[in-house]
C-alpha positions, -999 to 999 in steps of 0.1 A, spaced: -158 353 348 -144 319 339 -161 286 340 -144 275 372 -163 300 393 -195 281 388 -183 247 399 -195 251 434 -231 251 424 -254 222 429 -253 191 408 -281 183 383 -297 160 408 -301 171 444 -319 159 475 -338 181 498 -306 186 519 -288 200 488 -267 169 483 -268 144 454 -290 114 464 -268 91 443 -236 103 459 -227 71 477 -233 49 446 -214 74 425 -185 73 450 -181 35 445 -178 41 408 -150 65 413 -133 43 438 -133 13 415 -118 33 387 -92 48 411 -83 14 424 -76 1 389 -55 31 380 -34 29 411 -31 -9 411 -16 -7 376 14 11 391 26 -20 409 7 -50 396 28 -53 364 61 -56 383 56 -94 391 50 -101 354 81 -83 340 103 -114 338 76 -132 318 70 -101 296 107 -98 289 110 -134 279 79 -136 257 84 -103 239 122 -108 235 128 -74 252 159 -60 269 159 -52 306 159 -15 298 129 -18 275 108 -39 299 115 -14 327 96 12 307 64 -9 311 64 2 348 83 35 347 66 49 316 32 45 332 43 62 364 58 90 344 28 100 323 5 94 353 24 121 372 27 145 343 -11 147 337 -24 152 373 -24 190 378 -34 199 343 -62 173 344 -74 186 378 -75 222 365 -95 211 334 -119 193 356 -124 225 376 -129 246 345 -151 223 325 -170 193 338 -154 167 361 -179 141 351 -171 144 314 -133 143 319 -136 114 343 -157 93 320 -135 102 289 -103 93 308 -118 61 321 -130 51 286 -94 57 273 -80 38 302 -101 7 292 -91 10 256 -54 13 263 -56 -16 288 -69 -37 260 -41 -25 238 -15 -34 264 -30 -69 266 -29 -73 228 6 -60 224 25 -80 198 59 -66 207 76 -45 234 74 -12 215 36 -15 212 34 -24 249 55 6 261 35 31 239 2 16 252 14 19 288 24 55 283 -11 63 270 -27 42 298 -7 62 324 -18 95 308 -55 84 309 -50 74 346 -35 108 354 -65 126 339 -89 104 359 -72 105 393 -77 142 404 -114 140 395 -118 114 422 -110 137 451 -127 167 435 -159 147 430 -158 138 467 -156 174 477 -183 183 452 -208 155 464 -202 154 501 -205 178 531 -197 177 568 -189 144 585 -199 125 553 -169 140 535 -146 125 561 -162 91 556 -159 93 519 -123 103 521 -119 74 544 -130 50 517 -108 69 492 -78 66 515 -84 28 519 -85 25 481 -51 43 478 -35 22 505 -49 -11 494 -42 -6 457 -5 1 465 -1 -28 488 -20 -56 470 -5 -50 435 21 -78 439 -5 -102 453 -30 -95 426 -4 -98 399 8 -131 414 -27 -144 416 -35 -135 380 -3 -152 368 -11 -183 388 -47 -185 374 -38 -176 338 -10 -200 334 10 -203 302 32 -180 282 3 -156 274 -9 -154 310 7 -120 316 -18 -104 292 -46 -109 317 -30 -84 340 -42 -58 315 -73 -75 302 -88 -77 336 -93 -39 335 -116 -41 305 -149 -56 318 -145 -38 352 -139 -5 334 -168 -9 310 -192 -15 338 -177 16 357 -182 38 326 -219 27 322 -226 33 359 -207 65 359 -228 79 330 -259 73 351 -247 82 386 -220 109 385 -231 145 390 -225 172 364 -211 207 370 -226 236 350 -198 258 338 -207 291 321 -186 313 299 -152 304 284 -129 283 304 -94 297 308 -64 273 307 -30 285 316 -11 270 286 24 284 296 18 271 331 9 236 317 42 236 296 64 248 325 50 224 350 50 195 326 86 201 316 96 205 353 79 173 364 94 155 335 129 167 342 125 157 379 110 122 373 128 110 342 161 103 360 142 85 387 122 62 364 155 54 346 173 47 379 176 9 371 195 16 339 219 42 354 196 72 350 207 89 382 243 88 371 237 98 334 209 123 339 217 141 372 219 174 353 181 172 348 175 179 386 189 215 385 170 220 353 138 208 370 144 232 399 148 261 375 117 252 355 96 248 386 109 281 400 98 299 367 65 281 370 59 295 405 69 330 393 44 327 364 16 315 386 22 344 410 22 369 381 -12 355 369 -27 359 404 -14 395 406 -32 401 372 -64 384 384 -60 358 358 -68 322 367 -36 302 371 -30 265 366 -22 260 403 -28 289 426 2 295 449 -21 307 476 -31 270 481 2 266 498 4 299 517 -31 308 528 -52 275 528 -49 260 562 -32 227 563 -26 223 525 12 228 524 17 206 555 -6 178 542 12 178 508 46 175 526 34 147 548 20 128 519 51 132 497 75 121 525 53 92 535 50 78 499 88 79 496 90 51 521 56 35 516 59 29 478 94 14 478 88 -9 507 68 -34 486 94 -38 459 121 -44 486 99 -71 503 92 -87 469 130 -89 462 137 -103 496 109 -129 496 113 -140 459 151 -139 454 162 -142 490 138 -169 503 127 -183 469 90 -175 473 67 -175 442 51 -142 432 18 -153 447 34 -164 480 54 -133 482 22 -112 477 4 -132 504 33 -125 529 26 -88 528 -12 -91 526 -16 -84 564 -5 -48 558 -32 -44 532 -58 -59 554 -49 -36 583 -47 -5 561 -82 -12 546 -99 -17 579 -83 13 596 -88 38 567 -126 34 568 -126 39 606 -102 69 603 -126 86 579 -152 87 607 -127 100 633 -109 127 615 -133 155 624 -128 148 661 -91 141 663 -76 158 633 -39 156 628 -35 134 659 -47 105 637 -18 110 613 7 112 641 -6 80 657 -8 63 623 28 72 613 40 59 647 22 26 641 36 22 606 72 28 618 67 4 648 51 -23 626 75 -22 597 105 -18 620 95 -47 642 88 -69 611 122 -62 597 138 -70 631 121 -104 633 130 -112 597 166 -105 605 168 -124 638 145 -154 634 151 -185 612 141 -180 576 113 -206 579 95 -188 607 104 -152 601 76 -144 576 50 -159 598 62 -141 629 64 -108 609 27 -110 598 11 -96 630 36 -67 629 28 -60 592 -9 -59 602 -1 -34 629 18 -13 603 -11 -15 580 -35 -2 607 -11 27 611 -10 33 573 -48 34 573 -47 63 598 -22 82 576 -35 84 541 -73 91 544 -70 116 573 -42 134 556 -62 137 524 -92 150 543 -72 176 563 -52 187 533 -82 193 511 -110 202 536 -104 240 534 -98 241 496 -127 258 478 -146 233 457 -139 254 425 -102 245 430 -107 210 442 -94 193 410 -62 213 407 -55 210 445 -61 172 444 -39 169 413 -11 188 430 -14 166 461 -13 134 441 16 148 420 36 151 453 27 115 462 37 103 427 70 121 430 76 106 464 67 72 451 91 76 422 119 85 446 111 55 469 108 30 441 141 41 427 161 46 459 150 17 481 157 -12 456 189 6 447 200 6 484 189 -31 486 212 -41 457 240 -19 469 240 -36 504 236 -70 488 266 -64 465 287 -52 495 283 -86 511 255 -77 536 234 -107 526 197 -107 520 187 -99 555 213 -72 558 201 -57 525 165 -57 537 175 -40 569 194 -12 551 166 -5 525 139 -5 551 159 17 575 159 43 547 122 39 542 116 44 579 137 75 578 114 90 552 84 81 573 101 96 604 105 129 586 68 128 578 61 121 614 81 151 625 62 174 601 28 159 612 37 163 648 46 199 644 13 206 627 -6 188 655 11 209 682 1 240 663 -35 227 661 -36 223 698 -26 259 703 -53 272 679 -87 257 672 -96 222 683 -102 198 654 -138 190 664 -147 227 664 -136 232 628 -160 231 599 -145 206 575 -163 216 543 -172 253 545 -147 282 545 -161 315 556 -136 334 536 -123 321 504 -86 329 505 -82 322 468 -110 345 456 -102 369 429 -122 388 403 -113 364 376 -114 331 396 
């Protein structure tokens, strides 16, 4: 029997109810670390012009500061989740967090663009190893209604970190003025990360693996190459990657097909795979939740880049003012995500349906006002609708994570969480490549800044609409089967992934 089979056991410190008494304090440690890693996907964007000027870099080189991080982040997720399942999630989380702090400092101290890009690649890899441990530790530490609440906080963290990146970056640049101010975008991670490591060593629960952990090395290679081939043209989109590297997409499809075949072969031989295909075929809600999350992030992630382009280049806003203009969405998302975590057991997929409807209505209404009203009043008038969209977003992310992972056996929580986040990262890569591209295309065709905003946001809303259709179909199926409030969110009577070697 491999090590992963023992990961459902109790932690080293348990209360009388069988749950870790430090679980809520430990949760905040993981949320702070997760916030830093996700914030670094978008926070750097506002500093790119300064970085390019101060390090004498080309546009293609400086783009790797953002895209390189996203690439290595996505590459690590599934493998890191599986290693956490097989070994010790606490150990991998703390090691990855420590590396993240070190590489953040290296980014801040970069003397040239080559150093900065290499440090960002390493920083993204560390973030990718850390991220799947977050959702897995929540499943390990929490049970029942508490799990929904914990995922509510986790969902709020995901939503806020993505939305406030431009605002945070703009604020840091405003406070740390001067040619070297951009370095504090990276240095700010260091003291926060050090405190999180120290608290994590004290509060995070251990798992007690026994025996020799099995790691599917061929699966790691196949999945890594497949994800790399799929994402590389996307992260190079600004420099013509889609046109030059289109042939990588069919290669990615072939590699991922071989990966699926290999995983099924391992399951048939009762050998632990990297990512068990039965997660998608037999675990209730997992495939639907992964699809909803991927489609949602296609629109959600690219929206903020488009708004930044519109406000800063179209209306002449500073980075800080541009970030403040979209802050209502982040505030709505934060408040709603925490509430949604308490309601998911009762309402289930209906929360996601209502949330997606709210996001589409809020963002669509905001774009309509920005297009029709005078430029001086449009951003103010759009703020309440962005807040409405944020509330909808808060009812999408955390309930979807909870419902996607609730029936996954804890021993597979890391790999399942890693795969879920890989889909989200791929969706984010598509969105951040496609939506600004559409914005520039419309702008170049003479549509004007308002017309370009409308075209790009219409594409984002189409992606969210597809997510709504998928969530709505799942909700209708739920209504025909077991009511959401009668389901047990943390216990599965029969483990559909059980095998002799699991």
